[in-house]
Biotite code that builds the C-alpha atoms (Angstrom):
import biotite.structure as struc

atoms = struc.array([
    struc.Atom([4.919, 60.641, 66.683], chain_id="A", res_id=1, res_name="MET", atom_name="CA", element="C"),
    struc.Atom([1.445, 61.122, 67.670], chain_id="A", res_id=2, res_name="ILE", atom_name="CA", element="C"),
    struc.Atom([0.078, 61.918, 71.059], chain_id="A", res_id=3, res_name="ASP", atom_name="CA", element="C"),
    struc.Atom([0.601, 59.119, 73.333], chain_id="A", res_id=4, res_name="GLU", atom_name="CA", element="C"),
    struc.Atom([-2.844, 58.556, 74.826], chain_id="A", res_id=5, res_name="GLY", atom_name="CA", element="C"),
    struc.Atom([-5.780, 56.159, 75.027], chain_id="A", res_id=6, res_name="PRO", atom_name="CA", element="C"),
    struc.Atom([-6.814, 57.012, 71.507], chain_id="A", res_id=7, res_name="VAL", atom_name="CA", element="C"),
    struc.Atom([-3.096, 56.720, 70.226], chain_id="A", res_id=8, res_name="TRP", atom_name="CA", element="C"),
    struc.Atom([-3.024, 53.075, 71.757], chain_id="A", res_id=9, res_name="SER", atom_name="CA", element="C"),
    struc.Atom([-6.278, 52.076, 70.157], chain_id="A", res_id=10, res_name="GLU", atom_name="CA", element="C"),
    struc.Atom([-5.197, 53.318, 67.082], chain_id="A", res_id=11, res_name="LEU", atom_name="CA", element="C"),
    struc.Atom([-1.917, 51.504, 67.201], chain_id="A", res_id=12, res_name="THR", atom_name="CA", element="C"),
    struc.Atom([-3.958, 48.078, 67.963], chain_id="A", res_id=13, res_name="LYS", atom_name="CA", element="C"),
    struc.Atom([-6.285, 48.842, 64.830], chain_id="A", res_id=14, res_name="LEU", atom_name="CA", element="C"),
    struc.Atom([-3.609, 49.266, 62.422], chain_id="A", res_id=15, res_name="LEU", atom_name="CA", element="C"),
    struc.Atom([-1.502, 46.218, 63.740], chain_id="A", res_id=16, res_name="LYS", atom_name="CA", element="C"),
    struc.Atom([-4.755, 43.918, 63.509], chain_id="A", res_id=17, res_name="SER", atom_name="CA", element="C"),
    struc.Atom([-5.912, 45.002, 60.009], chain_id="A", res_id=18, res_name="GLN", atom_name="CA", element="C"),
    struc.Atom([-4.279, 44.000, 56.830], chain_id="A", res_id=19, res_name="ARG", atom_name="CA", element="C"),
    struc.Atom([-6.633, 45.912, 54.568], chain_id="A", res_id=20, res_name="LEU", atom_name="CA", element="C"),
    struc.Atom([-7.838, 49.495, 53.971], chain_id="A", res_id=21, res_name="ALA", atom_name="CA", element="C"),
    struc.Atom([-9.809, 51.515, 51.420], chain_id="A", res_id=22, res_name="VAL", atom_name="CA", element="C"),
    struc.Atom([-7.806, 53.911, 49.581], chain_id="A", res_id=23, res_name="LEU", atom_name="CA", element="C"),
    struc.Atom([-9.493, 57.107, 48.465], chain_id="A", res_id=24, res_name="SER", atom_name="CA", element="C"),
    struc.Atom([-8.144, 59.106, 45.514], chain_id="A", res_id=25, res_name="THR", atom_name="CA", element="C"),
    struc.Atom([-9.814, 61.319, 42.921], chain_id="A", res_id=26, res_name="HIS", atom_name="CA", element="C"),
    struc.Atom([-9.390, 62.124, 39.171], chain_id="A", res_id=27, res_name="ASP", atom_name="CA", element="C"),
    struc.Atom([-10.470, 65.824, 38.469], chain_id="A", res_id=28, res_name="ARG", atom_name="CA", element="C"),
    struc.Atom([-12.841, 65.943, 41.455], chain_id="A", res_id=29, res_name="GLY", atom_name="CA", element="C"),
    struc.Atom([-14.370, 62.192, 40.852], chain_id="A", res_id=30, res_name="GLN", atom_name="CA", element="C"),
    struc.Atom([-13.854, 60.140, 44.064], chain_id="A", res_id=31, res_name="PRO", atom_name="CA", element="C"),
    struc.Atom([-12.381, 56.627, 43.395], chain_id="A", res_id=32, res_name="TYR", atom_name="CA", element="C"),
    struc.Atom([-12.086, 54.040, 46.098], chain_id="A", res_id=33, res_name="ALA", atom_name="CA", element="C"),
    struc.Atom([-9.714, 50.980, 45.928], chain_id="A", res_id=34, res_name="SER", atom_name="CA", element="C"),
    struc.Atom([-9.067, 47.879, 48.567], chain_id="A", res_id=35, res_name="LEU", atom_name="CA", element="C"),
    struc.Atom([-5.289, 47.805, 49.154], chain_id="A", res_id=36, res_name="VAL", atom_name="CA", element="C"),
    struc.Atom([-3.384, 45.552, 51.446], chain_id="A", res_id=37, res_name="ALA", atom_name="CA", element="C"),
    struc.Atom([-1.242, 47.950, 53.883], chain_id="A", res_id=38, res_name="PHE", atom_name="CA", element="C"),
    struc.Atom([1.691, 48.173, 56.165], chain_id="A", res_id=39, res_name="ALA", atom_name="CA", element="C"),
    struc.Atom([2.226, 50.740, 58.691], chain_id="A", res_id=40, res_name="ALA", atom_name="CA", element="C"),
    struc.Atom([5.404, 52.158, 60.060], chain_id="A", res_id=41, res_name="SER", atom_name="CA", element="C"),
    struc.Atom([6.330, 51.816, 63.616], chain_id="A", res_id=42, res_name="GLU", atom_name="CA", element="C"),
    struc.Atom([5.389, 55.443, 64.341], chain_id="A", res_id=43, res_name="ASP", atom_name="CA", element="C"),
    struc.Atom([2.170, 55.165, 62.368], chain_id="A", res_id=44, res_name="LEU", atom_name="CA", element="C"),
    struc.Atom([3.311, 58.204, 60.226], chain_id="A", res_id=45, res_name="GLY", atom_name="CA", element="C"),
    struc.Atom([3.708, 56.219, 57.164], chain_id="A", res_id=46, res_name="GLY", atom_name="CA", element="C"),
    struc.Atom([1.227, 53.656, 55.389], chain_id="A", res_id=47, res_name="LEU", atom_name="CA", element="C"),
    struc.Atom([2.629, 51.483, 52.689], chain_id="A", res_id=48, res_name="LEU", atom_name="CA", element="C"),
    struc.Atom([0.701, 49.905, 49.857], chain_id="A", res_id=49, res_name="PHE", atom_name="CA", element="C"),
    struc.Atom([1.543, 48.180, 46.347], chain_id="A", res_id=50, res_name="ALA", atom_name="CA", element="C"),
    struc.Atom([-0.256, 48.615, 43.162], chain_id="A", res_id=51, res_name="THR", atom_name="CA", element="C"),
    struc.Atom([0.582, 48.213, 39.521], chain_id="A", res_id=52, res_name="ALA", atom_name="CA", element="C"),
    struc.Atom([1.567, 51.518, 37.806], chain_id="A", res_id=53, res_name="ARG", atom_name="CA", element="C"),
    struc.Atom([-1.066, 50.567, 35.236], chain_id="A", res_id=54, res_name="SER", atom_name="CA", element="C"),
    struc.Atom([-3.956, 51.044, 37.863], chain_id="A", res_id=55, res_name="THR", atom_name="CA", element="C"),
    struc.Atom([-6.451, 53.992, 37.850], chain_id="A", res_id=56, res_name="ARG", atom_name="CA", element="C"),
    struc.Atom([-5.336, 54.694, 41.610], chain_id="A", res_id=57, res_name="LYS", atom_name="CA", element="C"),
    struc.Atom([-1.741, 54.978, 40.542], chain_id="A", res_id=58, res_name="TYR", atom_name="CA", element="C"),
    struc.Atom([-2.632, 57.228, 37.820], chain_id="A", res_id=59, res_name="HIS", atom_name="CA", element="C"),
    struc.Atom([-4.567, 59.367, 40.255], chain_id="A", res_id=60, res_name="ASN", atom_name="CA", element="C"),
    struc.Atom([-1.752, 59.652, 42.502], chain_id="A", res_id=61, res_name="LEU", atom_name="CA", element="C"),
    struc.Atom([0.591, 60.781, 39.972], chain_id="A", res_id=62, res_name="VAL", atom_name="CA", element="C"),
    struc.Atom([-1.826, 63.725, 39.267], chain_id="A", res_id=63, res_name="ASN", atom_name="CA", element="C"),
    struc.Atom([-2.817, 64.569, 42.741], chain_id="A", res_id=64, res_name="ASP", atom_name="CA", element="C"),
    struc.Atom([-0.824, 63.093, 45.793], chain_id="A", res_id=65, res_name="ALA", atom_name="CA", element="C"),
    struc.Atom([-3.729, 63.840, 48.180], chain_id="A", res_id=66, res_name="ARG", atom_name="CA", element="C"),
    struc.Atom([-5.455, 60.620, 49.375], chain_id="A", res_id=67, res_name="VAL", atom_name="CA", element="C"),
    struc.Atom([-7.229, 59.288, 52.523], chain_id="A", res_id=68, res_name="ALA", atom_name="CA", element="C"),
    struc.Atom([-7.186, 55.706, 53.845], chain_id="A", res_id=69, res_name="MET", atom_name="CA", element="C"),
    struc.Atom([-9.917, 54.083, 55.729], chain_id="A", res_id=70, res_name="LEU", atom_name="CA", element="C"),
    struc.Atom([-8.880, 51.407, 58.239], chain_id="A", res_id=71, res_name="ILE", atom_name="CA", element="C"),
    struc.Atom([-11.769, 49.626, 60.417], chain_id="A", res_id=72, res_name="ASP", atom_name="CA", element="C"),
    struc.Atom([-12.358, 46.663, 62.347], chain_id="A", res_id=73, res_name="ASN", atom_name="CA", element="C"),
    struc.Atom([-16.052, 46.005, 61.699], chain_id="A", res_id=74, res_name="ARG", atom_name="CA", element="C"),
    struc.Atom([-17.728, 42.566, 61.747], chain_id="A", res_id=75, res_name="SER", atom_name="CA", element="C"),
    struc.Atom([-21.024, 43.704, 59.976], chain_id="A", res_id=76, res_name="ASN", atom_name="CA", element="C"),
    struc.Atom([-23.007, 42.926, 62.970], chain_id="A", res_id=77, res_name="THR", atom_name="CA", element="C"),
    struc.Atom([-25.174, 44.920, 65.199], chain_id="A", res_id=78, res_name="GLU", atom_name="CA", element="C"),
    struc.Atom([-22.172, 45.111, 67.807], chain_id="A", res_id=79, res_name="CYS", atom_name="CA", element="C"),
    struc.Atom([-20.279, 47.461, 65.472], chain_id="A", res_id=80, res_name="ASP", atom_name="CA", element="C"),
    struc.Atom([-22.510, 50.312, 66.650], chain_id="A", res_id=81, res_name="PHE", atom_name="CA", element="C"),
    struc.Atom([-21.108, 49.823, 70.095], chain_id="A", res_id=82, res_name="HIS", atom_name="CA", element="C"),
    struc.Atom([-17.787, 48.495, 69.372], chain_id="A", res_id=83, res_name="GLU", atom_name="CA", element="C"),
    struc.Atom([-16.363, 49.106, 66.062], chain_id="A", res_id=84, res_name="ALA", atom_name="CA", element="C"),
    struc.Atom([-13.542, 51.485, 65.424], chain_id="A", res_id=85, res_name="MET", atom_name="CA", element="C"),
    struc.Atom([-12.539, 53.273, 62.158], chain_id="A", res_id=86, res_name="ALA", atom_name="CA", element="C"),
    struc.Atom([-9.633, 55.570, 61.350], chain_id="A", res_id=87, res_name="ALA", atom_name="CA", element="C"),
    struc.Atom([-9.086, 57.833, 58.242], chain_id="A", res_id=88, res_name="THR", atom_name="CA", element="C"),
    struc.Atom([-5.678, 58.190, 57.654], chain_id="A", res_id=89, res_name="ALA", atom_name="CA", element="C"),
    struc.Atom([-5.104, 61.989, 55.538], chain_id="A", res_id=90, res_name="ILE", atom_name="CA", element="C"),
    struc.Atom([-1.868, 62.463, 53.721], chain_id="A", res_id=91, res_name="GLY", atom_name="CA", element="C"),
    struc.Atom([0.199, 62.485, 50.496], chain_id="A", res_id=92, res_name="LEU", atom_name="CA", element="C"),
    struc.Atom([1.021, 59.328, 48.478], chain_id="A", res_id=93, res_name="GLY", atom_name="CA", element="C"),
    struc.Atom([4.151, 59.018, 46.485], chain_id="A", res_id=94, res_name="ARG", atom_name="CA", element="C"),
    struc.Atom([5.972, 56.210, 45.199], chain_id="A", res_id=95, res_name="GLU", atom_name="CA", element="C"),
    struc.Atom([8.741, 55.016, 47.455], chain_id="A", res_id=96, res_name="VAL", atom_name="CA", element="C"),
    struc.Atom([12.398, 56.154, 45.666], chain_id="A", res_id=97, res_name="ASP", atom_name="CA", element="C"),
    struc.Atom([14.954, 53.772, 44.858], chain_id="A", res_id=98, res_name="SER", atom_name="CA", element="C"),
    struc.Atom([16.978, 54.916, 47.938], chain_id="A", res_id=99, res_name="GLY", atom_name="CA", element="C"),
    struc.Atom([14.171, 53.939, 50.634], chain_id="A", res_id=100, res_name="SER", atom_name="CA", element="C"),
    struc.Atom([12.828, 50.944, 48.406], chain_id="A", res_id=101, res_name="LEU", atom_name="CA", element="C"),
    struc.Atom([14.636, 47.964, 50.296], chain_id="A", res_id=102, res_name="ASN", atom_name="CA", element="C"),
    struc.Atom([13.555, 49.132, 53.806], chain_id="A", res_id=103, res_name="ARG", atom_name="CA", element="C"),
    struc.Atom([9.886, 49.797, 52.607], chain_id="A", res_id=104, res_name="ALA", atom_name="CA", element="C"),
    struc.Atom([9.730, 46.513, 50.717], chain_id="A", res_id=105, res_name="ARG", atom_name="CA", element="C"),
    struc.Atom([10.985, 44.581, 53.863], chain_id="A", res_id=106, res_name="ALA", atom_name="CA", element="C"),
    struc.Atom([8.373, 46.298, 55.962], chain_id="A", res_id=107, res_name="LEU", atom_name="CA", element="C"),
    struc.Atom([5.633, 45.717, 53.681], chain_id="A", res_id=108, res_name="TYR", atom_name="CA", element="C"),
    struc.Atom([6.580, 41.934, 52.985], chain_id="A", res_id=109, res_name="LEU", atom_name="CA", element="C"),
    struc.Atom([6.830, 41.458, 56.723], chain_id="A", res_id=110, res_name="THR", atom_name="CA", element="C"),
    struc.Atom([3.136, 42.087, 56.853], chain_id="A", res_id=111, res_name="ARG", atom_name="CA", element="C"),
    struc.Atom([2.349, 40.577, 53.613], chain_id="A", res_id=112, res_name="HIS", atom_name="CA", element="C"),
    struc.Atom([4.828, 37.799, 52.598], chain_id="A", res_id=113, res_name="PRO", atom_name="CA", element="C"),
    struc.Atom([2.423, 36.142, 50.168], chain_id="A", res_id=114, res_name="TYR", atom_name="CA", element="C"),
    struc.Atom([2.497, 39.144, 47.782], chain_id="A", res_id=115, res_name="LEU", atom_name="CA", element="C"),
    struc.Atom([6.463, 39.146, 47.163], chain_id="A", res_id=116, res_name="GLU", atom_name="CA", element="C"),
    struc.Atom([6.184, 38.026, 43.644], chain_id="A", res_id=117, res_name="GLY", atom_name="CA", element="C"),
    struc.Atom([3.773, 40.947, 43.062], chain_id="A", res_id=118, res_name="PHE", atom_name="CA", element="C"),
    struc.Atom([5.591, 43.558, 44.916], chain_id="A", res_id=119, res_name="VAL", atom_name="CA", element="C"),
    struc.Atom([8.870, 42.405, 43.256], chain_id="A", res_id=120, res_name="SER", atom_name="CA", element="C"),
    struc.Atom([7.605, 42.665, 39.725], chain_id="A", res_id=121, res_name="SER", atom_name="CA", element="C"),
    struc.Atom([8.978, 45.603, 37.583], chain_id="A", res_id=122, res_name="GLU", atom_name="CA", element="C"),
    struc.Atom([5.149, 46.946, 36.859], chain_id="A", res_id=123, res_name="SER", atom_name="CA", element="C"),
    struc.Atom([4.653, 47.175, 40.730], chain_id="A", res_id=124, res_name="CYS", atom_name="CA", element="C"),
    struc.Atom([4.976, 50.506, 42.621], chain_id="A", res_id=125, res_name="ALA", atom_name="CA", element="C"),
    struc.Atom([5.431, 50.491, 46.273], chain_id="A", res_id=126, res_name="LEU", atom_name="CA", element="C"),
    struc.Atom([3.413, 53.700, 47.564], chain_id="A", res_id=127, res_name="VAL", atom_name="CA", element="C"),
    struc.Atom([4.138, 55.446, 50.858], chain_id="A", res_id=128, res_name="GLU", atom_name="CA", element="C"),
    struc.Atom([1.268, 57.598, 52.497], chain_id="A", res_id=129, res_name="VAL", atom_name="CA", element="C"),
    struc.Atom([2.981, 60.366, 54.537], chain_id="A", res_id=130, res_name="SER", atom_name="CA", element="C"),
    struc.Atom([0.115, 60.692, 57.029], chain_id="A", res_id=131, res_name="VAL", atom_name="CA", element="C"),
    struc.Atom([-0.588, 64.221, 58.281], chain_id="A", res_id=132, res_name="GLU", atom_name="CA", element="C"),
    struc.Atom([-3.468, 63.173, 60.633], chain_id="A", res_id=133, res_name="ARG", atom_name="CA", element="C"),
    struc.Atom([-5.872, 60.395, 61.614], chain_id="A", res_id=134, res_name="TYR", atom_name="CA", element="C"),
    struc.Atom([-9.514, 61.003, 62.230], chain_id="A", res_id=135, res_name="MET", atom_name="CA", element="C"),
    struc.Atom([-10.585, 58.148, 64.650], chain_id="A", res_id=136, res_name="VAL", atom_name="CA", element="C"),
    struc.Atom([-14.243, 57.026, 65.309], chain_id="A", res_id=137, res_name="VAL", atom_name="CA", element="C"),
    struc.Atom([-15.001, 54.543, 67.968], chain_id="A", res_id=138, res_name="ASN", atom_name="CA", element="C"),
    struc.Atom([-18.450, 53.637, 69.541], chain_id="A", res_id=139, res_name="ARG", atom_name="CA", element="C"),
    struc.Atom([-20.247, 54.985, 66.530], chain_id="A", res_id=140, res_name="PHE", atom_name="CA", element="C"),
    struc.Atom([-20.013, 58.678, 67.737], chain_id="A", res_id=141, res_name="GLN", atom_name="CA", element="C"),
    struc.Atom([-16.872, 59.369, 69.507], chain_id="A", res_id=142, res_name="ASN", atom_name="CA", element="C"),
    struc.Atom([-14.562, 61.315, 66.979], chain_id="A", res_id=143, res_name="VAL", atom_name="CA", element="C"),
    struc.Atom([-10.768, 62.364, 67.675], chain_id="A", res_id=144, res_name="PHE", atom_name="CA", element="C"),
    struc.Atom([-8.445, 64.071, 65.441], chain_id="A", res_id=145, res_name="GLU", atom_name="CA", element="C"),
    struc.Atom([-4.601, 62.909, 65.890], chain_id="A", res_id=146, res_name="LEU", atom_name="CA", element="C"),
    struc.Atom([-2.106, 65.004, 64.146], chain_id="A", res_id=147, res_name="ARG", atom_name="CA", element="C"),
    struc.Atom([1.274, 63.238, 63.223], chain_id="A", res_id=148, res_name="VAL", atom_name="CA", element="C"),
    struc.Atom([4.228, 65.214, 64.282], chain_id="A", res_id=149, res_name="VAL", atom_name="CA", element="C"),
    struc.Atom([7.475, 63.535, 62.858], chain_id="A", res_id=150, res_name="LEU", atom_name="CA", element="C"),
])
């Protein structure tokens, strides 16, 4: 669980309102960004996304589990400078093991039911990011660090 406060409440709303995130991995120091559909655990300590095992992002994760995920609510208008919020989740991403797969798949498909065929395919990996901390930015310049304590 994370510190219960106004920033925590804003972060919770952000993660519940958004469906897409930018995943950052790397290959031998070269950054790589991917757009992914995600779902957050109730305590926000885990973020799930699905990917084919043949993708660059999956290959990068297998070689180095360190990841960052950016979730934001921008509208690409001037008001973003005063109203937009972004959170970067920093943690480790690993394929969900068979013992936890049914629970994780149910959570993910509750959020993204239209991806059931993809998530159920043999070539798909469901990845969980164990979040260590969130870097939250709002109103363009207010920065908060929230550490996840589970």
